C-alpha positions as CSV (number, residue, x, y, z in Angstrom):
1,M,6.3,-0.7,6.4
2,L,8.6,0.1,3.5
3,E,5.7,-0.1,1.0
4,D,3.6,2.2,3.2
5,L,6.4,4.8,3.3
6,V,6.8,4.6,-0.5
7,E,3.1,5.1,-1.0
8,R,3.0,8.1,1.4
9,R,6.1,9.6,-0.4
10,A,4.3,9.3,-3.7
11,E,1.3,11.2,-2.2
12,V,3.6,13.9,-0.9
13,I,5.4,14.2,-4.3
14,K,2.0,14.6,-5.9
15,G,1.1,17.3,-3.4
16,A,4.4,19.1,-4.0
17,E,3.7,19.1,-7.8
18,E,0.2,20.5,-7.2
19,Y,1.5,23.3,-5.0
20,K,4.2,24.1,-7.5
21,R,1.5,24.3,-10.3
22,R,-0.7,26.4,-8.0
23,R,2.2,28.7,-7.2
24,T,2.9,29.2,-10.9
25,E,-0.7,30.0,-11.6
26,L,-1.0,32.5,-8.8
27,N,2.3,34.2,-9.7
28,S,1.0,34.6,-13.2
29,E,-2.3,36.0,-11.9
30,A,-0.4,38.4,-9.6
31,S,1.7,39.6,-12.5
32,K,-1.5,40.3,-14.5
33,W,-3.0,42.4,-11.7
34,S,0.3,44.2,-11.2
35,E,0.5,45.1,-14.9
36,L,-3.2,46.3,-14.8
37,R,-2.5,48.3,-11.6
38,D,0.5,50.0,-13.2
39,D,-1.3,50.8,-16.4
40,L,-4.2,52.3,-14.3
41,N,-1.8,54.3,-12.2
42,G,-0.3,55.7,-15.4
43,R,-3.8,56.8,-16.5
44,I,-4.3,58.4,-13.1
45,K,-1.1,60.4,-13.5
46,E,-2.2,61.5,-17.0
47,A,-5.7,62.6,-15.7
48,V,-4.2,64.5,-12.8
49,E,-1.7,66.2,-15.1
50,E,-4.6,67.2,-17.4
51,A,-6.6,68.5,-14.4
52,K,-3.5,70.5,-13.2
53,G,-3.1,72.0,-16.7
54,F,-6.7,73.3,-16.7
55,K,-6.3,74.5,-13.1
56,K,-3.3,76.5,-14.1
57,Q,-5.2,77.9,-17.1
58,R,-8.1,78.8,-14.8
59,E,-5.7,80.6,-12.4
60,G,-4.4,82.5,-15.4
61,Y,-7.9,83.6,-16.4
62,E,-8.7,84.5,-12.8
63,K,-5.7,86.8,-12.7
64,L,-6.9,88.4,-16.0
65,I,-10.4,88.8,-14.6
66,E,-9.1,90.6,-11.6
67,E,-7.0,92.9,-13.8
68,K,-10.0,93.7,-16.0
69,K,-12.3,94.2,-13.0
70,A,-9.7,96.6,-11.5
71,K,-9.5,98.6,-14.7
72,R,-13.2,98.6,-15.2
73,G,-13.7,99.9,-11.6
74,E,-11.2,102.6,-12.2
75,L,-13.0,103.8,-15.4
76,N,-16.4,103.5,-13.8
77,R,-15.3,105.8,-10.9
78,K,-14.1,108.4,-13.5
79,A,-17.4,108.0,-15.3
80,S,-19.3,108.4,-12.0
81,T,-17.5,111.6,-11.3
82,Y,-18.8,113.1,-14.5
83,Y,-22.2,111.7,-14.0
84,S,-22.3,113.4,-10.6
85,M,-21.5,116.6,-12.3
86,V,-24.2,115.9,-14.9
87,E,-26.7,115.2,-12.1
88,K,-26.0,118.5,-10.4
89,L,-26.4,120.4,-13.7
90,R,-29.6,118.4,-14.5
91,K,-31.2,119.4,-11.2
92,K,-30.3,123.0,-11.9
93,N,-32.0,122.7,-15.4
94,D,-34.8,120.5,-14.0
95,L,-34.0,117.7,-16.5
96,K,-34.9,114.0,-16.0
97,S,-32.6,112.1,-13.5
98,I,-29.4,110.9,-14.9
99,Q,-29.8,107.8,-12.7
100,V,-32.8,106.8,-14.7
101,F,-30.8,107.4,-17.9
102,E,-27.9,105.2,-16.7
103,G,-30.2,102.6,-15.4
104,L,-31.8,102.4,-18.8
105,R,-28.4,102.0,-20.4
106,R,-27.4,99.2,-18.1
107,R,-30.7,97.4,-18.7
108,I,-30.1,97.6,-22.5
109,D,-26.5,96.1,-21.9
110,E,-27.9,93.3,-19.8
111,L,-30.5,92.3,-22.4
112,E,-28.0,92.5,-25.3
113,L,-25.6,90.3,-23.3
114,R,-28.4,87.8,-22.7
115,Q,-29.2,87.8,-26.4
116,Q,-25.5,86.9,-27.1
117,V,-24.8,84.2,-24.5
118,E,-28.2,82.5,-24.0
119,V,-29.8,79.9,-26.3
120,L,-33.3,81.2,-26.8
121,S,-36.3,79.9,-28.8
122,K,-37.3,82.0,-31.8
123,D,-40.4,83.4,-30.0
124,K,-38.3,84.4,-26.9
125,E,-35.6,86.0,-29.0
126,K,-38.2,87.9,-31.0
127,K,-39.7,89.3,-27.8
128,L,-36.2,90.1,-26.5
129,V,-35.2,92.0,-29.6
130,A,-38.5,94.0,-29.4
131,K,-37.8,94.9,-25.8
132,I,-34.2,96.1,-26.6
133,T,-35.5,98.2,-29.5
134,E,-38.1,99.8,-27.3
135,L,-35.5,100.6,-24.6
136,R,-33.1,102.0,-27.1
137,K,-35.7,104.4,-28.4
138,E,-36.3,105.6,-24.9
139,F,-32.6,105.9,-24.3
140,D,-32.0,107.9,-27.5
141,R,-34.9,110.2,-26.6
142,M,-33.5,110.9,-23.1
143,Q,-30.0,111.3,-24.6
144,K,-31.2,114.0,-27.0
145,E,-33.0,115.8,-24.2
146,L,-29.8,115.8,-22.1
147,E,-27.7,116.9,-25.0
148,K,-29.6,120.1,-25.5
149,D,-27.5,121.7,-22.9
150,K,-23.9,122.0,-24.4
151,K,-22.2,121.9,-21.1
152,L,-24.3,119.0,-20.0
153,K,-23.6,117.3,-23.4
154,E,-19.9,117.7,-22.9
155,L,-19.9,116.2,-19.4
156,L,-22.2,113.4,-20.5
157,R,-19.9,112.7,-23.5
158,K,-16.9,112.3,-21.2
159,A,-18.9,110.2,-18.7
160,Q,-20.1,108.0,-21.5
161,R,-16.6,107.7,-23.0
162,Y,-15.3,106.3,-19.7
163,R,-18.4,104.1,-19.3
164,I,-18.0,102.7,-22.8
165,E,-14.3,102.0,-22.1
166,A,-15.2,100.4,-18.8
167,D,-17.8,98.3,-20.6
168,K,-15.1,96.9,-22.9
169,Y,-13.1,95.8,-19.9
170,H,-16.4,94.3,-18.4
171,E,-17.0,92.3,-21.6
172,E,-13.4,91.1,-21.5
173,A,-13.9,90.1,-17.9
174,I,-17.1,88.2,-18.8
175,K,-15.2,86.4,-21.6
176,Y,-12.5,85.3,-19.2
177,V,-15.1,84.3,-16.6
178,K,-16.6,82.0,-19.2
179,H,-13.2,80.6,-20.1
180,S,-12.4,80.2,-16.3
181,H,-15.7,78.3,-15.8
182,E,-14.9,76.0,-18.8
183,C,-11.4,75.3,-17.4
184,H,-13.0,74.6,-13.9
185,D,-15.5,72.2,-15.4
186,K,-12.8,70.4,-17.3
187,M,-10.5,70.3,-14.3
188,V,-13.3,68.8,-12.2
189,D,-14.1,66.2,-14.9
190,W,-10.4,65.1,-15.1
191,F,-10.2,64.9,-11.3
192,K,-13.3,62.8,-11.3
193,E,-11.8,60.6,-14.0
194,A,-8.6,60.2,-11.9
195,D,-10.8,59.2,-8.9
196,R,-12.8,56.7,-11.0
197,V,-9.6,55.1,-12.4
198,R,-8.0,55.1,-8.9
199,E,-10.9,52.9,-7.6
200,K,-10.0,50.4,-10.4
201,A,-6.3,50.7,-9.6
202,D,-7.0,50.1,-5.9
203,E,-9.1,47.0,-6.7
204,A,-6.3,45.7,-9.0
205,H,-3.8,46.3,-6.3
206,R,-6.0,44.4,-3.7
207,L,-6.3,41.4,-6.1
208,F,-2.5,41.6,-6.8
209,L,-1.8,41.4,-3.0
210,E,-4.4,38.6,-2.6
211,A,-2.9,36.5,-5.4
212,Q,0.7,37.2,-4.2
213,R,-0.2,36.1,-0.7
214,E,-1.8,32.9,-1.9
215,A,1.2,32.3,-4.2
216,D,3.5,32.7,-1.1
217,D,1.4,30.3,0.8
218,A,1.6,27.8,-2.0
219,H,5.4,28.3,-2.2
220,R,5.7,27.6,1.6
221,L,3.7,24.4,1.3
222,F,5.7,23.3,-1.8
223,I,9.0,23.8,0.2
224,R,7.5,21.9,3.2
225,H,6.6,19.0,0.9
226,L,10.1,19.0,-0.6
227,R,11.5,18.7,3.0
228,D,9.1,15.9,3.7
229,I,10.1,14.1,0.5
230,K,13.8,14.5,1.5
231,D,12.9,13.0,4.9
232,F,11.0,10.1,3.3
233,N,14.0,9.4,1.0
234,R,16.4,9.3,3.9
235,V,14.1,6.9,5.9
236,I,13.3,4.7,2.8
237,N,16.9,4.5,1.7
238,G,18.0,3.6,5.2
239,L,15.4,0.8,5.4
240,R,16.5,-0.5,2.1
241,R,20.2,-0.6,3.1
242,K,19.3,-2.3,6.4
243,I,17.1,-4.9,4.6
244,K,19.9,-5.5,2.1
245,E,22.5,-5.9,4.8
246,D,20.2,-8.2,6.8
247,F,19.6,-10.4,3.7
248,G,23.4,-10.7,3.1
249,F,24.0,-11.6,6.7
250,R,21.3,-14.4,6.7
251,E,22.6,-15.6,3.4
252,R,26.2,-16.0,4.8
253,V,24.9,-17.7,7.9
254,E,22.9,-20.2,5.9
255,A,25.9,-20.9,3.6
256,R,28.2,-21.5,6.6
257,K,25.7,-23.9,8.2
258,K,25.3,-25.8,5.0
259,A,29.0,-26.0,4.3
260,K,29.6,-27.1,7.9
261,G,27.1,-29.9,7.5
262,I,28.7,-31.1,4.3
263,Y,32.1,-30.9,5.9
264,E,31.0,-33.1,8.8
265,K,29.6,-35.6,6.4
266,F,32.9,-35.7,4.6
267,R,34.7,-36.1,7.9
268,D,32.5,-39.0,8.8
269,G,33.5,-40.7,5.6
270,E,30.3,-40.2,3.7
271,K,30.4,-39.8,0.0
272,L,29.9,-36.3,-1.3
273,S,28.2,-35.2,-4.5
274,T,29.7,-32.9,-7.0
275,E,27.3,-30.2,-5.8
276,D,28.5,-30.8,-2.2
277,L,32.0,-30.4,-3.3
278,L,31.2,-27.1,-5.1
279,V,29.4,-25.8,-2.0
280,L,32.5,-26.6,0.1
281,Q,34.7,-25.0,-2.4
282,K,32.7,-21.8,-2.5
283,S,32.3,-21.6,1.3
284,E,36.0,-22.2,2.0
285,I,36.6,-18.7,3.1
286,L,33.4,-18.6,5.2
287,I,34.3,-21.7,7.2
288,K,37.8,-20.6,8.0
């Protein structure tokens, strides 16, 4: 029985060492995932801050766009007032409609803006330049016709002055719209980057929790094995004490019986050997 208990204790000790080793490995793995998660969370924060920075810039551009649009609208209204006066005078003098004239001007502006902002092939750009040149010739011809009347020329000059000034604000608004779109695209890209990194951080956190949970399980089993080892030690040590006590008791009984037999031989007058005398001498206390 004692040998069985010692063997079982050895198995439990081996199991405890295995769970301790496993716990150490899992804690190391959990630390690795924790560090990765924290690093990724830092990258998420940086990406979000970048996105917020571009968002703030975009809001600034949007405010400027609104200001430029408001100013452009104010100047266009002033220009329209003079163009209305030009239109009334034109009808009186039977000149070509100012609306056609202004429409031609706007069309030229649109084509010139397209030439500036779009990436065109050589053939398309050549055709576009030719179209702009053609429209400009028609515009100059109409302008000369309208400017024959001095009063009409003065009104037209004032209208065009406001329109040109309005166009400057329009160009500035377009410039800020472009910057706003660029900021928006960069903001979206950084938010997407934050989402992409967040997925990795979430996965690292899941693996951290999994490793930590397994490490906790290994720790509980290690502690349980330590308690079992303690129980085995208590039982085994108790058995060994009992065996030792039982062996001492049997040894004393046997010595007493042997000494008693020698003593009876001595009392009966039998001759005792030196060994018998030594046994009697050693067992004197036991037979008292």
